[in-house]
TORVEX-687070 format. One line per field, with one value per residue (C-alpha): z, y, x. Coordinates in Angstrom, 1 decimal, padded with zeros to 4 digits. Each point is the difference from the previous one (the first is absolute). Example, Ala and Ser with C-alpha at 12.3 -4.5 7.8 and 13.67 -1.06 7.14 Angstrom:
# residues 2
w c(007.8 | -000.7)
v c(-004.5 | 003.4)
u c(012.3 | 001.4)
//
This chain:
# residues 195
w c(005.4 | 003.4 | 002.9 | 001.5 | 004.4 | 001.1 | -001.7 | 000.7 | 001.0 | -000.7 | 001.7 | 002.6 | -001.0 | -000.9 | -003.1 | 001.4 | 002.9 | -002.4 | -002.1 | 002.9 | 001.5 | -003.6 | -000.8 | 003.6 | -000.9 | -003.4 | 002.1 | 000.1 | 003.0 | -000.4 | 001.4 | 000.7 | -000.2 | 000.2 | 000.4 | 003.9 | 000.4 | 001.4 | 003.6 | -001.5 | -001.9 | 003.5 | -000.4 | -003.7 | 000.8 | 002.6 | -002.6 | -002.8 | 002.6 | 000.3 | -004.0 | -000.1 | 001.7 | 000.3 | -001.6 | -001.6 | -003.6 | -000.7 | 001.4 | -001.4 | -003.6 | 000.3 | -000.9 | -003.1 | -000.6 | 001.4 | -000.1 | -000.2 | 001.8 | 000.5 | -000.8 | -003.4 | 001.7 | 002.0 | -002.6 | -001.0 | 004.1 | 000.5 | -003.2 | 000.4 | 003.0 | -002.4 | -002.3 | -001.8 | -000.8 | -002.3 | -000.7 | 002.6 | -000.7 | 000.9 | -000.1 | -000.3 | 001.4 | -000.3 | -002.0 | -001.6 | 001.5 | -003.3 | 000.8 | 000.0 | -002.9 | -000.9 | -003.1 | 001.6 | 001.1 | 002.0 | 000.3 | -002.5 | 003.0 | 002.2 | -002.6 | -000.1 | 003.7 | 000.8 | -002.5 | -001.0 | 001.7 | -002.0 | 000.7 | -000.6 | 000.3 | 002.2 | 002.1 | -000.8 | -002.0 | 002.6 | 003.0 | 003.6 | 000.6 | -003.0 | 001.0 | 000.6 | -002.2 | -000.1 | 000.8 | -000.1 | -003.8 | -000.8 | -000.5 | 000.2 | -003.4 | 000.9 | -003.0 | 000.0 | -002.2 | -000.6 | -002.3 | 001.5 | -000.9 | 002.9 | 002.4 | -001.4 | 000.0 | 003.7 | 001.2 | -001.9 | 001.8 | 003.3 | -000.8 | -000.7 | 003.0 | 001.5 | -001.5 | -003.1 | -003.6 | -001.4 | -003.4 | -001.8 | -001.9 | -001.3 | 000.7 | 002.7 | -003.3 | -001.8 | 003.3 | 002.7 | -001.5 | -000.3 | 003.7 | 001.8 | 002.0 | -002.1 | -003.2 | -002.1 | 002.7 | 003.4 | 002.3 | -002.2 | 002.2 | -002.2 | 001.2 | -002.0 | 001.1 | 001.1 | -002.3)
v c(-020.4 | 000.1 | 000.3 | 003.2 | -000.8 | 000.8 | 002.7 | 000.2 | 003.2 | 000.2 | 003.4 | 001.7 | 003.8 | 002.4 | -001.7 | -003.3 | 001.1 | 002.1 | -002.8 | -002.6 | 002.3 | 000.2 | -003.8 | -000.3 | 002.2 | -002.3 | -002.7 | -001.8 | -001.1 | 001.3 | -001.3 | 002.8 | -000.7 | 002.0 | -000.8 | 000.8 | -002.9 | -000.6 | 001.7 | 003.4 | -000.2 | 000.2 | 003.8 | -000.7 | -003.0 | 001.9 | 002.8 | -002.4 | -002.0 | -003.5 | -001.0 | 000.6 | -002.3 | 000.5 | -002.7 | -000.3 | 000.5 | -003.5 | -000.5 | 003.2 | -001.4 | -003.1 | 001.7 | -000.4 | 004.0 | 001.9 | 003.8 | 001.0 | 003.1 | 000.2 | 002.4 | -001.0 | -000.9 | -002.6 | -001.8 | -003.2 | -000.3 | 000.0 | -001.9 | -003.0 | -001.1 | -001.9 | -002.3 | -000.8 | 002.9 | -002.5 | 001.4 | 002.5 | 003.7 | 002.3 | 003.9 | 002.2 | 003.2 | 001.1 | 002.4 | 000.1 | 002.0 | 002.2 | -000.2 | -003.9 | -001.8 | -003.4 | -001.9 | -000.8 | 003.1 | 000.5 | -003.0 | -002.1 | -000.5 | -000.8 | -002.7 | -001.2 | -000.1 | -001.4 | -003.0 | -001.4 | 002.9 | 001.8 | 003.9 | 002.5 | 003.4 | 002.5 | 002.9 | 001.3 | 002.8 | 001.6 | 001.8 | -001.6 | 002.8 | -000.6 | -003.7 | 000.6 | -002.0 | 002.7 | 003.5 | 002.9 | 000.2 | -004.0 | -003.0 | 000.2 | -001.2 | -002.7 | -000.9 | -003.8 | -002.4 | -003.9 | -003.0 | -002.3 | 000.7 | -001.8 | 001.5 | 003.5 | -000.6 | -001.5 | 003.4 | 002.3 | -001.7 | 000.7 | 003.7 | 000.8 | -001.5 | 002.4 | 002.8 | 000.7 | 000.8 | -002.5 | 000.3 | -003.3 | 001.8 | -003.5 | -001.8 | 000.3 | 000.6 | 002.3 | 002.2 | -000.3 | 002.5 | 002.5 | -000.5 | 000.5 | 002.7 | 002.9 | -001.6 | 001.8 | -001.6 | 000.5 | 002.0 | 000.1 | 000.3 | -000.4 | -000.2 | -001.7 | 002.7 | -001.4 | 001.2)
u c(-020.5 | 001.5 | -002.3 | 000.9 | 000.4 | 003.5 | 002.8 | 003.4 | 001.5 | 003.7 | 000.7 | -001.3 | 000.9 | -002.9 | -000.8 | -000.5 | -001.5 | -002.4 | -000.9 | -000.4 | -003.0 | -001.4 | 000.5 | -001.9 | -002.7 | -000.6 | -000.8 | 003.2 | 002.7 | 003.7 | 003.1 | 002.2 | 003.9 | 003.3 | 003.8 | -000.1 | -002.3 | -003.7 | 000.7 | 000.7 | -003.7 | -001.9 | -001.1 | -000.8 | -002.3 | -002.0 | -000.3 | -001.1 | -002.2 | -001.2 | 000.2 | 003.9 | 002.5 | 003.8 | 002.3 | 003.2 | 000.7 | 000.3 | -003.5 | -001.5 | 001.8 | -001.9 | -003.2 | -001.7 | 000.1 | 003.0 | 000.5 | 003.6 | 000.4 | 004.1 | 002.6 | 001.5 | 003.5 | -002.1 | -001.5 | 002.4 | 000.5 | -003.8 | -001.1 | 002.7 | -001.7 | -002.4 | 001.4 | -003.1 | -002.3 | -002.0 | -003.6 | 000.3 | -001.0 | 002.5 | -000.9 | 003.0 | -000.9 | 003.7 | 001.9 | 003.3 | 002.9 | 000.7 | 003.9 | -000.2 | 001.8 | -000.9 | -001.1 | -003.4 | -001.7 | -003.6 | -002.4 | 002.1 | 002.6 | -002.6 | -001.4 | 003.9 | 000.3 | -003.3 | -000.2 | -003.1 | -001.8 | -003.3 | 001.8 | -002.9 | 001.6 | -002.4 | -000.4 | 003.6 | -001.3 | -001.9 | 001.6 | -000.9 | -002.3 | -002.2 | -000.5 | -003.6 | -002.1 | -003.0 | -000.2 | -002.5 | 000.1 | -000.1 | 002.7 | 003.7 | 001.2 | 002.3 | 002.8 | 000.9 | 001.7 | 001.2 | 000.4 | -002.7 | -003.8 | -001.1 | 002.1 | -000.5 | -004.2 | 000.4 | 002.0 | -002.8 | -002.5 | 002.0 | 000.8 | -004.0 | -000.5 | 002.7 | -002.1 | 002.3 | -000.6 | 002.6 | 001.6 | 001.7 | 002.7 | 001.8 | 002.6 | 003.0 | 002.7 | -002.3 | -001.7 | 002.5 | 002.3 | -003.0 | -000.6 | 003.5 | 001.0 | 000.8 | -002.2 | -003.0 | -002.3 | 001.8 | -001.7 | -003.0 | -003.3 | -003.1 | -003.4 | -002.8 | -003.0 | -003.3 | -002.6)
//
C-alpha cells in the first residue's frame, strides 16, 4: 500500500484545481502542472495554499499517485514525458471524445500510453460542480474502476478521506465503457444519504 504524501496533478483546469483542493483537504500535498509551465500557475498555487506547489509535467509524473485531468487530445504528449510508469497509480479523470475513432478507447488508451501504470478510472462521471465529496444530504457516490487490487484499495481509502462514497465497478475493460461521456453512468450524481 502506497503512503499518501504528494500527488502529481496533470492539468490545471477546473477539474485539476477542484480535485487538488480536495486532495489537500484530505491531508495530502500536490504538485500542479500544465503545458504552460510552472510560472503560469502562480495564482492557482496562491489559491490552493502552502500544501501546493507548481512543477513541470515531468515533476508531477514522478509522484506515486498522479491525477490525469487534461483534454483527451493532449494525452499522448503529456503521458509520453514519463517513459517508466512502473507501479505508479494514474487516476484517469478524462473522458473519451465521442467522435474519436481508435482501437483502444477510454482508460484502455491511457493504459497503453502509460505502460506499467496502475490506471484507476475515477471522477469522470461527475460534472465538476458535483465534485464535492459531501453535501447537505450525505456523501457523493464516486464510481471507479481499475485492474490492480492494491491500487484500487489505496484509491478507495483516498476517496473516503476526500469524503466521497466510492463504488468499485470492476476492471477497466468491464467498467470503463459504462463511465465514458454519454455512457449509462455519465452525469450521474448519486448521493449516499446519511441516516
